[in-house]
N, C-alpha and C positions, 0 to 999 in steps of 0.2 A: 077303718083303714083307708088311706088314699089309694086310688088306682095306680098311682105313680109306681109303687114298688110291689104290687101284688104279683103272685105267680100261681098258676096251676101246674104243679110240678109233674104230675102224671100225664096231663095232656101235652105238656112240652116235651117230655121224654118220649112219648109214644106217637108223636106227630109225624114221624117219618122224615124229618129233616136229615139231609145226607151229609151232615158233618161227621156222624158217628152212629153206631147202633145205640139203642137205649142202654143206660148203665144197668148193672146187675141189681135186681131188687131183692131186698131182704126185709120182709114185713112192709113197713111204710118208708123204708130208707133206700136210696139209690146210691150205689158205690161204683167207683171206677178209679183206676190208677192214672195219675196225671204226672207228667214229668215237669218239674219246676226247678229251674236253675240246675238242670242236670240230675236232679234227685227224684226218684220215684216216690210219690206220695199218694196214699189212698184217700180220695175225696169221698166223704159221706154226706149226702144231701137229704134233708128231711123237711117236709112241708108242715107248717104249723100256723093255723089261722090265716091262710092265704099268703103267708110269707115263707121264706126259706131260711133254714139254719144249716150251718156246715160244721163238721168236725173232721179231723184228719188223723191218719195213722202213718207211721214210718215203718219200713221193713223190719222184720224181726232181726235181732242181733246186729243192729246197725246203730251208729251214733250220729245219724243225720239230724239236723235241726234247721228249720227255716221259720222265720218270724210268721206268726199267725196273720199279721196284716198283709204280708205278701201272698199267702195262700188265699186269704179272703178276696184279694184283688183279682187273682186268677179265676177263682170260682165265680166272682161277679161278672167277669168278662165272658165266661162260657155261657152263663145263663142270662146275659145281657141285662143285668139288673139296673144299670144306669139309664136304660131307655125309659122314657116317660110315657107309660101306658095311658095315663089320664089325658095327656095332651093328644095322643094318638086317637083315643076314643072320641074326643071332641071333634077331631078331624073326620072320623068315620061318620059321626052323627050329622055332619053338614051335608052328607050325600044320602038321600033317602034310599038309594040302592044298596048302600053299605051299612046303614045304621043298625040293622037287625043283627049284624055279625057279632056285635059286642056281647049280646046275651048268650050266644052259642059258643063263643071262644074266649070268655073272660079269663084273663090270667095267662093266656098263651104267649110265650116269648120265643124269640130266636134261641136256638140251641147251637151255639157257635163252636167251631172246631177247637179241640184241645191239642190237635196235631193236624197240620195241614195235609200231610201225606195221607193220613187216614181219611180225610174228607175227599181227596181225589179218588182213592180206591173205592170208597163208599159210593160216590156219585157215579163213577163208571159202572159199578156193579148194579146200581139202581135202575139203569136204563132198561125199559120194557120189562120191569121186574116188580114183584110185590114187595111191600115193606117187610113182611115177615121173612121172605126168602133172602133179600139182600142183606138184612141185618144179621141173619143166621150165618150167611157166608162170610161176612167180615169178622164175626166172632170166631169162626173156625179158622180163618186165616191167621188171626192173632194167636190162637192156641197152638197152631202148627209152627209158626215162624217168629212169633213175638217172644220176647224175653219174659220168663215167669218171675213173679215177685211174691214172697211170702210175707203176709201181714198178720197181725193178731186176728183179723177177721177172715183170713183164708188166703188162697192163691188167686192172683190176678195176672193178666197177661197184657204186656205193652204192645204198642204198634210195631210191626216188623220194620227193620231197616230197609232202605232201598235195595241194598245188596242182597238181602235175604230173599226178596221177591224176584230180583233179577236172576238169582241162582236157583230158584225153585223150578220144579218140573211143571210143565204146562198141563199134561194129562197123564193118564195111567200108562199109555203106550210109551211115552218118553221116559217115564219113571222105570218101567219094566226093562226097557232097552239099556238102562244105565245102572241097574241094581241086580242083585243076585236072587231075587224072589223066584220060587219055582212056578208060581202061577200069577197071572196078571191081576186076578181078583184080589190079591193081597196088597196091591198098590193103592195106597190111600193118602200118600204124602205129596199130593199134587194139587194145583189150583182147581181143576175141574172137579176133583173129589170134594171140594168145598161148596160145590153147587153153583159156580159162576158161569158155567156153560160156555157159550161162544165168546164171552167177554175175557176169557183167560189170556189169549194172545194180546188183546188190547191192554190189559193190565200190566203184562210184562213189558211190552214195548213202550208204553207210557212211562213206566218206571225207569227204563233205560234212558229215555229222553230227559226226564226230570233229573237224573243223576248226572248227565253229561252236558245238557244244554240250558237248563233253567235253574233259577235261583228263587226260592220262596220269598226271600226278603225283597228282591227286586220287583217281583210281581205285586207285592203289597204297596209298593211306592208308585206303581204305574197309574195312569188314568184308567177309568173303567174300560174305554174302548180299546186301549192298548193291551190291557190285561185280558180282555175277552178274546182278542185276536191271538194272543199268545197261548192261552189255554186251548183254543180250538185246534192248535197244532198237534195236540195229543191224540193218539189213536183211541177210538171209542168215544170220542167227545164231540157231540154236536152242540147246537146252540142251547138247548135246554140243560144238558149236563154241564156245559160251561158256566151257565148262569147259576146253577146249583153250587158249583165249586166256588164261584166268586162270592155268592151270597153267604153260604154257610161256612166256607173255608177261609175266605179272605175278607169278609165283612164289607163287601161292596153292596150297600143297601139299595142302590138304584137298580140292581138286577131284578128282573121279573121273569123267573123260570116259566116257560110256557110249553104246554103239551096239549094233547087233544082234550083233556079234561078242563084245563084252564080256558082253552078256547071255547068250549061249550058253556062254561059258567059265565065268562065275560060276554060272549055273544048273547046269551039269554038276558043278562042284566042291562047291557048297554046297546045292543044292536038288534033287538027284537028277534033274536034267534037266527039271524042270517048267518050264512056259511062264510065266516071271515077266516082267512088263512092264518095259521099259527104265527108266522113272522109279523103279520100286521097286529095281531093280538099282543105280542111281545112289545112292539113299538108303541102301541096305544098305552099299555100298562106303564111303561117307563115314562112316557110323556105326561100321562094323566096324573100319576101318583108320585112322581119325582123321587125324593129321598125316602118316601114311605113305600115305594114299590115293592120291596122285598117283604115287608110286613103285610101289606094288603094282599099279596099273592098267597102268603101263608094263611091268612084269615079267610080269604075266598075259598080255598080248597077245603078247609076244615068246617067252615060254615056249610058248604054244600054237602059234605059228608054227614054232618050232625043234624041238619035241618030237614033232610029228605030230598033236597034239590038234586043231589047226585042221582038218586034212583029215578026221579022224574026225567032227568036228561038222558038216561039210558034208554028210555022208551022210543 
């Protein structure tokens, strides 16, 4: 099989890309509800011989129908199946510092947003957080405020509306003050109860701004620089989170999300381990890798995790 269309579905799902949490796994199949043309559809993805197969379900007791070609196109967009990995690997192999990454990350693809609002919530929640914690938090938020859908395969939850998050309680004290619970320990229907911590007010305020002042469609049409400056206006969003939103949520592939770990990896590979500031690393990544910047960042991080370089850089 050509590298062009291979995929490692598990690696892609569990790679921590902040477009969304991993889909629900049942044996070797990953499942999630995706809204297509206003219709909730359960997407089921299965890896077979390094390629991916999809099947779909509609809600129980519904007469919805969408052409399979339309659903396949949406699935292909989410898993970035039109991206030519073979060409990308040839690009990596031209740089001796990057060549080894293909053997550690073969089949890793961008896992792009099925819902842009979900990618914004996920990215804000991911700041200074572990992959396990932020993905669990987003799943809980969906269960508490998202719409539930019944499929033949079970119950799945959609992404909450902006209004649902705006009207949610920030913490247990606010919930207690506005409800009739006899004890504050019973208050679990608030953002902090989902484990988002100090990010709760950021998520609420960002959602208010998105509702009143920003348009997802307009952001997609902007230049990268304009989109970056626009996203930075959201509370809880610094340069790294903004780049995550733009890369995984809006498909700006020139984004190079940079934090202390990417700084250490890039400094080790390209600057003899010198202490280069994170903004300079981001600038270097965008200039050095161009339209491949987002993919190179993804591969750098997972190469470091899988090769043992991350542990070496911790010392």
